[in-house]
C-alpha positions in Angstrom: 51.0 5.7 -8.3 50.6 7.8 -5.2 52.8 10.7 -6.4 51.2 13.3 -4.1 51.5 14.6 -0.5 49.9 13.0 2.5 47.3 15.7 2.9 46.0 15.3 -0.7 45.9 11.5 -0.2 43.9 11.8 3.0 41.4 14.2 1.4 40.9 11.8 -1.5 40.1 8.9 0.8 37.6 10.9 2.9 34.7 9.8 0.7 35.6 6.2 1.1 35.7 6.7 4.9 32.3 8.2 4.8 30.9 5.3 2.8 32.4 2.7 5.1 31.8 4.4 8.5 29.6 7.4 8.1 26.0 8.0 9.1 24.0 6.0 6.5 21.4 8.6 5.8 24.2 11.1 5.2 26.0 8.7 3.0 23.0 8.0 0.8 22.2 11.7 0.5 25.8 12.8 -0.2 26.2 10.2 -3.0 22.6 10.4 -4.4 22.0 14.1 -4.3 24.4 15.0 -7.2 23.0 12.1 -9.2 19.4 13.3 -8.5 20.4 16.8 -9.6 22.0 15.4 -12.7 18.9 13.3 -13.5 16.7 16.4 -13.1 19.0 18.4 -15.4 18.9 15.7 -18.0 15.1 15.2 -17.6 14.5 19.0 -17.9 16.7 18.9 -21.0 14.7 16.1 -22.4 11.5 18.1 -21.7 13.0 21.2 -23.3 14.0 19.1 -26.3 10.5 17.6 -26.5 9.0 21.1 -26.4 11.2 22.3 -29.2 10.5 19.2 -31.3 6.8 19.3 -30.5 6.7 22.7 -32.1 7.5 21.0 -35.4 4.4 18.8 -35.2 3.0 15.7 -33.4 4.6 13.3 -35.9 8.1 14.7 -35.4 7.5 14.5 -31.6 6.3 10.9 -31.8 9.3 10.0 -34.1 11.9 10.9 -31.4 10.2 8.7 -28.9 9.5 6.0 -31.4 13.2 5.3 -32.0 14.5 5.8 -28.5 14.2 2.1 -27.5 16.3 1.2 -30.5 19.0 3.6 -29.5 18.8 2.2 -25.9 19.0 -1.3 -27.3 22.4 -0.6 -28.9 23.9 1.3 -26.0 22.8 -1.4 -23.5 26.2 -3.1 -23.8 27.8 0.1 -22.7 25.4 0.3 -19.7 26.2 -3.3 -18.9 30.0 -2.7 -18.9 29.4 0.4 -16.8 27.4 -1.6 -14.3 30.2 -4.2 -14.1 32.7 -1.5 -13.7 30.9 0.2 -10.8 30.5 -3.2 -9.0 34.0 -4.4 -9.5 35.8 -1.1 -8.9 33.8 -0.3 -5.8 34.4 -3.7 -4.2 38.1 -3.4 -4.9 38.2 0.1 -3.5 36.4 -1.0 -0.4 39.1 -3.7 0.1 41.9 -1.1 -0.7 43.0 -3.0 -3.8 43.8 0.2 -5.7 46.3 -1.2 -8.2 43.9 -3.9 -9.2 41.1 -1.3 -9.6 43.3 0.8 -11.9 44.0 -2.3 -14.1 40.3 -3.1 -14.3 39.4 0.5 -15.2 41.8 0.5 -18.2 40.3 -2.7 -19.5 36.8 -1.3 -19.2 37.5 1.9 -21.2 39.2 0.1 -24.1 36.6 -2.6 -24.6 33.8 0.1 -24.3 35.4 2.2 -27.0 35.8 -0.6 -29.4 32.2 -1.8 -29.1 30.8 1.7 -29.4 32.6 2.3 -32.7 31.3 -1.0 -34.0 27.7 -0.3 -32.9 27.8 3.2 -34.4 28.7 1.9 -37.8 26.2 -1.0 -37.8 23.4 1.3 -36.5 24.0 4.0 -39.0 23.8 1.6 -41.9 20.8 -0.4 -40.6 18.7 2.6 -39.5 16.2 2.6 -42.4 15.6 -1.2 -42.1 15.2 -0.9 -38.3 12.5 1.8 -38.6 10.7 -0.2 -41.3 10.9 -3.4 -39.2 9.3 -1.5 -36.3 6.3 -0.6 -38.4 7.2 3.0 -39.1 5.7 4.3 -42.3 5.2 7.6 -44.1 6.3 10.8 -42.2 6.9 8.9 -39.0 9.4 6.6 -40.7 11.1 9.5 -42.5 11.7 11.6 -39.3 12.6 8.5 -37.3 15.2 7.4 -39.7 16.9 10.9 -39.8 16.9 11.1 -36.0 18.2 7.6 -35.5 21.1 7.7 -38.0 22.5 10.9 -36.5 22.1 9.6 -32.9 24.2 6.5 -33.7 27.1 8.8 -34.5 27.3 9.9 -30.9 27.7 6.3 -29.5 31.5 6.5 -28.8 30.9 9.6 -26.7 28.0 8.0 -24.9 30.0 4.8 -24.1 33.0 6.8 -22.9 30.9 8.9 -20.6 29.4 5.7 -19.1 33.0 4.7 -18.2 33.7 8.1 -16.7 30.6 7.9 -14.6 31.3 4.3 -13.5 34.9 5.1 -12.5 33.9 8.2 -10.5 30.8 6.7 -8.9 32.7 3.6 -7.7 35.0 6.0 -5.8 32.0 7.8 -4.2 32.5 10.9 -6.4 29.1 11.6 -7.9 29.6 15.3 -8.1 32.0 15.5 -11.1 29.6 13.6 -13.5 26.8 15.9 -12.4 28.7 19.1 -13.2 29.7 17.8 -16.6 26.2 16.6 -17.4 24.8 20.0 -16.4 27.3 21.8 -18.7 26.4 19.4 -21.6 22.6 19.8 -21.0 22.8 23.6 -21.0 24.8 23.5 -24.2 22.2 21.2 -25.7 19.3 23.4 -24.7 21.1 26.4 -26.3 22.0 24.5 -29.5 18.5 22.9 -30.0 16.6 26.0 -31.3 19.6 27.0 -33.3 19.9 23.7 -35.2 16.1 23.0 -35.3 14.8 26.4 -36.4 17.6 28.9 -37.2 19.4 26.5 -39.4 16.1 24.8 -40.3 17.4 21.3 -39.8 14.3 20.3 -37.9 14.5 16.8 -36.4 18.0 16.3 -37.7 19.0 19.5 -35.8 17.8 18.1 -32.5 20.0 15.0 -33.0 23.0 17.0 -34.1 22.8 19.3 -31.1 22.7 16.2 -28.8 25.8 14.6 -30.4 27.8 17.8 -30.2 26.9 18.1 -26.5 27.9 14.5 -25.9 31.3 15.1 -27.5 32.0 18.0 -25.2 31.0 15.9 -22.2 33.6 13.3 -23.0 36.6 15.6 -23.7 36.1 17.4 -20.4 35.6 14.0 -18.7 39.0 12.7 -19.9 40.6 15.8 -18.5 38.9 15.3 -15.1 39.9 11.6 -14.9 43.5 12.6 -15.7 43.7 15.4 -13.2 41.1 15.0 -10.5 40.1 11.3 -10.1 40.2 10.6 -6.3 41.7 7.1 -6.4 41.7 5.6 -9.9 44.3 6.8 -12.4 44.0 5.5 -16.0 47.2 4.5 -17.6 47.3 2.9 -21.1 51.1 2.8 -21.5 51.9 -0.8 -22.6 48.3 -1.7 -22.5 47.4 -5.4 -23.1 44.1 -7.2 -22.7 43.9 -9.3 -19.6 41.9 -12.4 -20.2 40.9 -13.0 -16.6 39.8 -9.4 -16.1 37.8 -9.4 -19.4 36.2 -12.7 -18.3 35.1 -11.1 -15.0 33.8 -8.0 -16.7 31.8 -10.1 -19.2 30.5 -12.3 -16.4 29.1 -9.3 -14.5 28.4 -7.0 -17.5 26.7 -9.5 -19.8 23.6 -10.1 -17.6 23.3 -6.3 -17.1 23.6 -5.8 -20.9 21.1 -8.5 -21.6 18.7 -7.0 -19.1 19.1 -3.6 -20.6 18.9 -4.8 -24.2 16.0 -7.2 -23.4 14.1 -4.3 -21.8 14.9 -2.1 -24.8 13.8 -4.7 -27.2 10.6 -5.0 -25.1 10.0 -1.3 -25.4 10.5 -1.5 -29.2 7.8 -4.2 -29.3 5.7 -2.2 -26.8 6.0 0.9 -29.0 4.8 -1.1 -32.0 1.7 -2.2 -30.0 1.1 1.4 -28.9 1.5 2.7 -32.4 -1.2 0.3 -33.6 -3.6 2.3 -31.5 -2.8 5.5 -33.4 -0.4 8.4 -33.3 -2.4 10.1 -30.5 -1.9 7.1 -28.1 1.9 7.0 -29.0 2.2 10.7 -28.4 0.4 10.4 -25.1 2.6 7.6 -24.0 5.8 9.6 -24.9 4.5 12.7 -23.2 3.6 11.1 -19.9 6.8 9.1 -19.7 8.8 12.3 -20.0 6.6 14.0 -17.4 6.7 11.2 -14.8 10.4 10.8 -15.3 10.7 14.0 -13.2 9.1 12.4 -10.2 11.3 9.3 -10.7 14.6 11.1 -10.6 15.1 11.0 -6.8 14.5 7.2 -6.5 16.7 6.6 -9.5 19.4 8.7 -8.0 19.2 6.9 -4.7 19.4 3.5 -6.6 22.4 4.7 -8.5 24.2 5.9 -5.4 23.4 2.7 -3.6 25.6 0.7 -6.1 28.8 2.2 -4.8 27.6 2.0 -1.1 26.8 -1.7 -1.5 30.0 -2.4 -3.5 32.5 -0.7 -1.1 30.9 -2.1 2.0 30.8 -5.6 0.5 34.5 -5.3 -0.4 35.2 -4.3 3.3 33.1 -7.3 4.6 30.5 -5.0 6.2 27.3 -6.7 5.3 25.4 -5.1 8.2 25.9 -1.7 6.5 24.8 -3.1 3.2 21.5 -4.1 4.7 21.2 -0.8 6.5 21.8 1.1 3.2 19.1 -0.9 1.5 16.5 -0.4 4.2 17.2 3.4 4.5 17.2 3.8 0.7 13.7 2.2 0.7 12.5 4.6 3.3 13.8 7.7 1.5 12.5 6.4 -1.8 8.9 5.9 -0.5 8.8 9.3 1.0 10.0 11.0 -2.2 7.8 9.0 -4.4 4.6 9.7 -2.4 5.4 13.4 -2.4 5.9 13.4 -6.1 2.7 11.4 -6.7 0.6 13.9 -4.7 2.1 17.0 -6.4 1.6 15.6 -9.9 -1.9 14.4 -9.1 -2.8 17.8 -7.8 -1.8 19.6 -11.0 -2.3 16.7 -13.5 -4.4 18.7 -16.1 -2.2 21.7 -16.0 1.0 19.6 -16.5 -0.5 17.8 -19.5 -1.6 21.1 -20.9 2.0 22.3 -21.1 2.6 19.9 -24.0 -0.7 20.4 -25.8 -0.6 23.6 -27.9 -3.6 22.9 -30.2 -7.3 22.2 -29.8 -6.8 19.5 -32.4 -4.9 17.5 -29.8 -7.9 16.8 -27.5 -7.5 13.1 -27.9 -3.8 13.2 -26.9 -4.7 15.3 -23.9 -7.4 12.8 -22.7 -5.3 9.7 -23.2 -2.3 11.4 -21.6 -4.4 12.4 -18.6 -5.6 8.8 -18.2 -2.1 7.3 -18.5 -0.7 9.8 -16.0 -3.2 8.9 -13.4 -2.5 5.2 -13.7 1.2 5.8 -13.6 1.0 8.0 -10.4 -0.8 5.2 -8.5 2.2 2.9 -8.8 4.9 5.6 -8.7 6.3 4.3 -5.3 6.7 0.8 -6.8 8.6 2.3 -9.7 10.9 3.8 -7.1 11.4 0.5 -5.4 12.4 -1.1 -8.7 15.3 1.3 -8.9 16.4 0.4 -5.3 16.4 -3.3 -6.1 18.4 -2.6 -9.3 21.0 -0.6 -7.3 21.3 -3.4 -4.7 21.8 -6.2 -7.2 24.1 -4.3 -9.5 26.2 -3.0 -6.6 26.7 -6.5 -5.3 27.7 -7.7 -8.8 24.8 -10.1 -9.1 23.4 -8.5 -12.2 21.6 -11.7 -13.2 18.9 -10.6 -10.8 18.7 -7.0 -12.1 18.5 -8.6 -15.6 15.6 -10.9 -14.5 13.7 -7.9 -13.2 14.3 -5.7 -16.3 13.4 -8.5 -18.8 10.6 -10.1 -16.7 8.8 -6.8 -16.2 8.3 -6.4 -19.9 8.5 -9.8 -21.6 6.8 -12.0 -19.0 4.3 -9.6 -17.5 3.6 -6.4 -19.4 3.6 -7.5 -23.0 1.5 -10.6 -22.5 -1.0 -8.6 -20.4 -1.3 -6.0 -23.2 -2.0 -8.7 -25.7 -4.7 -10.2 -23.5 -6.4 -6.9 -22.9 -6.2 -5.9 -26.6 -7.7 -9.1 -27.9 -10.0 -10.3 -25.1 -11.4 -7.0 -23.7 -12.8 -3.8 -24.9 -10.6 -1.6 -22.8 -8.7 -0.1 -25.8 -5.6 2.0 -24.9 -6.6 1.8 -21.2 -5.5 -1.9 -21.3 -1.9 -0.6 -21.9 -1.9 1.6 -18.9 -3.4 -1.1 -16.6 -0.7 -3.6 -17.9 2.1 -1.2 -17.2 0.9 -0.5 -13.7 0.5 -4.2 -12.8 3.9 -5.2 -14.1 5.7 -2.9 -11.7 3.9 -4.4 -8.7 4.7 -8.0 -9.7 8.3 -7.4 -10.5 9.0 -5.6 -7.2 7.5 -8.6 -5.4 10.1 -10.8 -7.3 12.9 -8.4 -6.2 11.8 -8.7 -2.5 11.8 -12.5 -2.7 15.4 -12.5 -4.1 16.5 -10.0 -1.4 15.1 -12.2 1.4 16.8 -15.3 -0.1 20.3 -13.7 0.4 21.6 -15.1 -2.9 23.1 -11.8 -3.8 25.6 -11.7 -0.9 28.5 -13.6 -2.6 31.4 -11.3 -3.6 32.1 -11.1 -7.3 35.8 -10.4 -7.0 38.4 -11.9 -4.7 39.7 -9.2 -2.3 42.0 -9.2 0.6 40.7 -7.1 3.5 43.6 -7.9 5.8 
């Protein structure tokens, strides 16, 4: 396994040494910065994609947002397996159980590939029925169905990249996924106008460009894993499913999958409620979510980086550093969230105006401006949500991250929206108030779980002697 000279081996373990013994602010920044940059790149791509699609019309723009929760619902299993992988692998690496980590990694990749192919086939066939069930009609249904069917074809690539990201992140290497994602995003931005306008494929063109970019991402990722993975080396020779390892992956991955899928299904229902207020409200919702996602990238990056920090230090029995990582992640997140909030509030009208190209969209502009201001008020809480998710997923106690993801939508946000819709005269404002309140209440739940110390039990048996 270790067919390399001593110098190479020491260099590859430097990142682990940093995570276990380095200055904690430096650890958080070193691991999170590439993820933040990657998230910004992906968000800017999404904004560029939105701008291209918005040139086709407001219905086409709304369609791409309308079906996104459905896509996310299907890939939630892949996200769950990836979360399980990061938790298990990072704890094993922290305990220096490298052979065991390699065995787990192979199991993760194979099971993800099988499920992704199955979901791609099922989703492609059921797309028209899904759109109709969501309440899509007319042009909205037509464009949504086209975008959704093509997007399903990219699932195997999406799932495999989740595995790549999980394997590299668990080792503390967050730079490689960032570089690959950047290449894929740039390619996507280049292909978008070609497929949408030059080839006149419209909404279908946007989806095709995305799938082609995802494919490139995976093929390069396989090469990187084979040649440049710091500690984990995939080997499928004589591969057999290991029941115990699969059981552990399911035990940790299933709650994360349920949390992601439950949240996605909640957003499907939420989109249906929002669509009932009209296309303008749906377009405003989609537009502001893409805008505020820019300000959310630093906290989300810190939360993602926190998973491997928590996992490796738990594997090495260093709970004091786990608590230190959590506290300092909170401090950095609050600072970044407040800065983002102030900047976006300062230029709110100008930012909304970037996406409004016609005087006929005055209603979208006004609703978007209202929603943006409500969202900015609770932006720091949205950042804290990401930190709690990182802590619970890194420790392997994904049942708590599941409870936060599902509870925020199904037990708080959706019931509040129904109450405001039927018992008040707030109109679309009731949606924005409900979304803001749900973030506060769910962060309060996360803090209670953190103080209870229930998340401290290790999820894998490791030997640190």
